[in-house]
C-alpha positions as CSV (number, residue, x, y, z in Angstrom):
1,M,13.7,-9.8,17.0
2,V,16.8,-7.6,16.9
3,E,18.1,-9.2,13.7
4,I,14.9,-8.3,11.9
5,F,14.7,-5.4,13.6
6,L,18.0,-4.4,12.3
7,K,17.5,-5.2,8.7
8,T,14.0,-3.0,8.3
9,L,16.1,-0.2,10.1
10,P,17.8,0.9,6.9
11,F,14.8,1.5,4.7
12,F,13.1,3.7,8.1
13,L,16.5,5.6,8.0
14,L,15.9,6.4,4.5
15,I,12.4,7.4,5.2
16,G,13.7,9.7,8.2
17,V,16.3,11.4,5.7
18,G,13.8,12.3,3.1
19,Y,11.4,13.7,6.5
20,A,15.3,15.6,7.7
21,A,15.6,17.2,4.0
22,A,12.0,18.0,3.6
23,A,11.9,19.4,7.0
24,S,14.7,21.4,7.1
25,K,13.6,23.0,3.8
26,F,16.9,21.6,2.2
27,F,14.4,19.5,0.1
28,S,11.4,21.7,-1.3
29,E,7.8,20.9,-1.2
30,A,7.8,21.0,-5.1
31,A,11.5,18.8,-5.1
32,A,9.0,16.0,-2.7
33,N,6.0,16.3,-5.3
34,A,8.5,16.0,-8.8
35,L,9.9,13.0,-6.9
36,T,7.0,11.5,-5.7
37,R,5.8,11.8,-9.7
38,F,8.7,10.3,-10.5
39,V,8.8,7.3,-8.6
40,F,4.8,6.8,-9.2
41,F,4.9,7.0,-12.8
42,F,8.5,5.8,-14.0
43,A,10.6,3.7,-11.4
44,L,7.8,2.2,-9.2
45,S,6.2,1.6,-12.9
46,A,8.9,0.0,-14.8
47,M,9.9,-2.0,-11.0
48,L,6.3,-3.8,-11.2
49,F,6.3,-3.9,-15.1
50,R,9.2,-6.1,-15.3
51,F,8.8,-8.1,-11.8
52,S,5.1,-9.2,-13.1
53,A,6.1,-9.4,-17.3
54,N,8.9,-12.1,-16.0
55,L,7.0,-13.9,-13.8
56,S,5.3,-17.5,-14.5
57,F,1.6,-15.9,-14.9
58,G,0.0,-19.8,-14.1
59,E,2.5,-19.9,-10.7
60,V,1.9,-16.7,-9.9
61,F,-1.3,-15.6,-10.2
62,D,-3.9,-17.4,-7.3
63,G,-7.4,-16.5,-7.1
64,R,-8.2,-17.9,-3.8
65,F,-4.9,-15.7,-2.4
66,M,-7.0,-12.5,-3.8
67,L,-10.1,-13.8,-2.6
68,V,-8.6,-14.4,1.1
69,Y,-6.9,-10.9,1.4
70,L,-10.3,-9.2,0.0
71,A,-12.6,-10.9,2.7
72,A,-10.5,-10.1,5.3
73,T,-9.4,-6.4,4.2
74,G,-13.2,-6.0,3.4
75,A,-14.2,-7.3,6.9
76,A,-11.8,-4.7,8.6
77,Y,-13.3,-1.9,6.5
78,A,-16.5,-2.8,7.3
79,V,-16.1,-2.9,11.4
80,F,-13.8,0.3,11.1
81,T,-16.9,1.8,8.8
82,A,-19.6,1.0,11.4
83,V,-17.2,2.1,14.1
84,A,-17.3,5.4,12.3
85,M,-21.1,5.2,11.6
86,W,-21.5,4.9,15.4
87,R,-19.9,8.1,16.2
88,K,-22.1,9.2,14.0
89,V,-19.8,10.4,11.7
90,P,-20.8,11.2,8.1
91,V,-20.6,8.8,5.4
92,A,-17.4,10.4,3.5
93,E,-15.4,10.5,6.5
94,A,-16.3,7.1,7.2
95,A,-15.4,5.9,3.9
96,V,-11.8,7.7,4.4
97,E,-11.3,6.4,8.1
98,A,-12.3,2.7,6.7
99,Q,-9.8,3.3,4.1
100,C,-7.1,4.6,6.3
101,A,-7.6,1.6,8.6
102,A,-7.6,-1.0,6.2
103,I,-5.2,0.5,3.4
104,G,-1.3,0.1,3.1
105,N,1.5,1.6,1.7
106,I,1.7,-1.9,0.0
107,G,3.5,0.2,-3.3
108,F,5.9,2.7,-2.2
109,L,7.2,0.8,0.9
110,G,5.8,-2.9,0.5
111,I,7.4,-4.0,-2.6
112,P,10.9,-2.7,-2.1
113,M,11.1,-3.3,1.8
114,L,9.7,-6.8,1.7
115,A,11.4,-7.8,-1.7
116,L,14.3,-7.8,0.1
117,L,13.7,-9.0,3.2
118,M,11.4,-11.7,2.1
119,G,12.7,-12.6,-1.7
120,D,11.6,-11.8,-4.7
121,A,9.1,-14.3,-4.2
122,A,6.9,-12.0,-2.6
123,V,6.6,-9.3,-5.4
124,G,4.0,-11.5,-7.1
125,Y,2.2,-11.7,-4.0
126,I,2.3,-7.9,-3.0
127,M,1.2,-6.9,-6.6
128,M,-2.0,-9.4,-6.1
129,M,-3.3,-7.3,-3.2
130,L,-1.8,-3.7,-4.6
131,A,-4.3,-5.0,-8.0
132,V,-6.9,-5.6,-4.8
133,D,-6.5,-2.1,-2.9
134,L,-6.1,-0.2,-5.9
135,G,-9.2,-1.9,-8.1
136,V,-11.7,-2.6,-5.1
137,F,-11.2,-0.3,-2.5
138,G,-9.7,2.6,-4.7
139,S,-13.1,2.5,-6.7
140,L,-15.1,2.2,-3.0
141,I,-13.8,5.1,-1.6
142,V,-14.6,7.5,-4.6
143,I,-18.5,6.2,-5.1
144,L,-19.2,6.4,-1.5
145,I,-17.9,9.9,-1.2
146,T,-19.4,10.9,-4.3
147,G,-22.5,9.0,-3.5
148,S,-23.0,10.5,0.1
149,R,-23.2,13.8,-1.9
150,E,-25.1,13.4,-4.8
151,R,-27.2,10.5,-6.6
152,L,-24.9,7.7,-8.2
153,S,-24.8,8.2,-12.0
154,P,-23.2,6.5,-15.1
155,R,-20.5,9.9,-14.4
156,V,-19.1,8.5,-11.0
157,F,-18.7,5.3,-12.5
158,R,-16.9,6.8,-15.5
159,T,-14.6,8.9,-13.2
160,V,-13.8,5.8,-11.4
161,A,-13.2,4.1,-14.8
162,V,-10.8,6.7,-15.7
163,G,-8.9,6.5,-12.3
164,L,-8.1,3.0,-12.9
165,V,-7.3,3.4,-16.3
166,S,-4.8,6.2,-15.2
167,N,-3.4,4.7,-12.5
168,P,0.3,3.7,-13.4
169,M,0.7,1.3,-10.5
170,L,-2.5,-0.8,-12.0
171,V,-1.2,-0.7,-15.5
172,S,1.6,-1.9,-14.8
173,I,0.6,-4.6,-13.3
174,F,-2.2,-5.9,-15.6
175,A,0.5,-5.2,-18.7
176,G,3.3,-6.9,-17.0
177,F,0.7,-10.3,-16.3
178,S,-0.7,-9.7,-19.6
179,V,2.5,-10.1,-21.3
180,S,3.2,-12.9,-18.9
181,A,0.0,-15.0,-19.5
182,L,1.0,-14.6,-23.2
183,E,4.3,-15.6,-22.3
184,I,6.0,-13.1,-24.8
185,S,9.5,-12.7,-24.1
186,I,10.8,-9.6,-23.4
187,P,14.4,-9.0,-25.0
188,T,17.4,-8.4,-23.3
189,P,18.1,-4.4,-23.7
190,A,14.4,-3.8,-22.6
191,N,14.9,-6.2,-19.4
192,E,17.6,-4.3,-18.4
193,F,16.5,-1.1,-19.4
194,L,13.5,-1.9,-17.1
195,T,15.9,-2.9,-14.2
196,L,18.1,0.1,-14.4
197,L,15.0,2.5,-13.9
198,G,13.0,0.3,-11.5
199,N,16.2,0.4,-9.3
200,A,15.6,3.9,-8.3
201,A,12.0,2.8,-7.1
202,T,13.5,1.8,-3.7
203,P,15.9,4.6,-2.4
204,G,13.0,7.3,-4.2
205,A,9.7,6.0,-2.8
206,L,11.4,5.3,0.9
207,F,12.7,9.3,0.6
208,A,9.7,10.8,-1.1
209,I,7.7,8.9,1.7
210,G,10.0,10.7,3.8
211,A,9.5,13.7,2.7
212,S,5.8,14.0,2.2
213,L,5.6,13.1,6.2
214,A,7.3,16.5,6.9
215,S,4.5,18.3,5.2
216,K,2.2,16.2,7.3
217,S,0.0,17.8,10.3
218,A,-0.8,15.7,13.6
219,E,-4.3,17.3,14.3
220,R,-7.2,15.0,15.5
221,L,-4.6,12.9,17.4
222,S,-7.1,10.7,19.5
223,V,-8.9,9.5,16.4
224,A,-5.4,9.2,14.1
225,A,-4.3,6.7,17.1
226,W,-7.1,4.8,16.5
227,L,-7.1,4.6,12.6
228,S,-3.6,3.9,13.1
229,F,-3.8,0.8,15.6
230,G,-6.8,-0.1,13.0
231,K,-3.7,-0.5,10.5
232,L,-0.8,-1.6,12.6
233,V,-2.7,-4.2,14.2
234,I,-6.5,-5.1,13.6
235,H,-5.9,-4.9,9.9
236,P,-2.8,-7.6,10.3
237,A,-5.3,-9.3,12.7
238,F,-7.7,-9.7,10.2
239,V,-5.5,-11.1,8.0
240,A,-3.7,-13.6,9.9
241,L,-7.2,-15.0,11.2
242,A,-8.4,-15.5,7.3
243,A,-5.0,-16.8,6.0
244,I,-4.3,-19.0,9.0
245,V,-7.2,-20.5,10.3
246,I,-10.4,-19.6,8.0
247,W,-9.2,-20.1,4.5
248,P,-5.7,-21.1,4.8
249,V,-3.4,-20.5,2.0
250,E,0.1,-21.8,1.7
251,P,2.5,-21.0,4.7
252,Y,4.8,-18.3,2.8
253,A,1.6,-17.2,0.8
254,A,0.1,-16.6,4.1
255,A,3.1,-14.8,5.8
256,V,3.4,-12.0,2.9
257,M,-0.2,-11.4,3.2
258,I,-0.1,-10.8,6.8
259,A,3.6,-8.5,6.5
260,S,1.6,-6.4,3.6
261,A,-1.4,-6.1,5.9
262,A,1.0,-4.7,9.0
263,L,2.0,-1.8,7.1
264,P,1.4,1.6,8.0
265,T,-1.4,3.8,6.4
266,A,-0.9,4.5,2.5
267,G,0.1,7.8,1.1
268,N,-2.9,7.9,-2.0
269,I,-5.4,8.3,0.6
270,Y,-4.6,11.9,1.3
271,M,-4.6,12.9,-1.7
272,V,-8.1,11.9,-2.0
273,A,-8.7,13.2,1.2
274,Q,-7.8,16.8,-0.1
275,Y,-9.1,16.3,-3.6
276,Y,-12.6,15.7,-2.3
277,G,-12.2,17.6,0.8
278,V,-12.6,14.9,3.1
279,A,-10.9,15.0,6.6
280,P,-8.0,15.5,5.3
281,H,-5.7,16.5,8.9
282,R,-6.8,13.3,10.2
283,V,-5.4,11.2,7.4
284,S,-2.7,13.4,7.4
285,A,-2.3,12.3,11.4
286,T,-2.8,8.6,10.8
287,I,-0.2,8.1,8.1
288,L,2.7,10.3,10.5
289,I,1.3,8.4,13.5
290,S,1.3,5.0,11.9
291,T,4.5,5.1,9.3
292,A,6.3,6.4,12.6
293,A,5.1,3.4,14.9
294,S,5.7,0.7,11.8
295,I,9.5,1.2,12.7
296,V,8.7,-1.0,16.1
297,T,5.4,-3.3,14.7
298,V,6.3,-3.9,11.2
299,S,9.6,-5.4,12.9
300,L,7.4,-7.4,15.4
301,V,5.3,-9.0,13.0
302,L,8.0,-9.8,10.7
303,A,10.1,-11.3,13.7
304,W,6.5,-13.5,14.3
305,L,6.3,-14.7,10.7
306,A,10.0,-15.5,10.6
307,Q,9.4,-18.3,13.1
308,F,7.0,-20.0,10.7
309,T,8.2,-19.2,7.9
310,A,11.9,-19.3,6.0
311,F,12.0,-15.9,3.9
312,Q,14.7,-16.6,1.6
């Protein structure tokens, strides 16, 4: 446990540096937003494309793996939606709460951290989960929020489609997998360029996470604590049950799936909540609490997984 904690600590320390820089106003909110855009549109996209393009598509793409993750995450999503509706929360807010409890920070935190801790072989699995999160649940939250306010129309689905094709992470993954499936060889200079740009993703993403947390508020703590517990405990438990017991997948793949599910709430949920004006403070507090608590919980999950699976 201590060894795993010491391995994860540098990642969270870098998040802490970003938080301190922004909280002290040394790093302005505008600078944090600019860094996030650089990581999102350039560094992380380059990393995702390079990894997916250089992987053997036939060996990496696993439809069963994606379906197991989709089923487990969907089950957690349904449970938290039901709890929110039982509390008589409006549909739009229930969708946001379920998203907080079921969708983790796989892109900005998962890929940089788990690739180093669990090996490069983890990246292919993480990208498949990221595709499910962005493609399925990223669309679902927009449909539920919009559908609760007005009748569903072609305009709503057009908005969802535009959002999907303009998401650089999703585009990078599918473009890379397409290159891999077509067995197109990437020239060495291009690969070196992507490597150089992609190497900025890990420190940049972690610093950007910390800087963004400095602007988050800690309101509605009781609900945020419940959603954080759901994200850090209940969601990975659902995934573990599905991947190990109900629809078993290969042990290493199951470990990557569970570790990814144990990550804190994704930061992009706040952008959706703020854009639609649906419980942004609740989301903000959940991201803050789940990220802080994950310093311990992620280490515990990784230590448990290390007993059964060799990471590297």
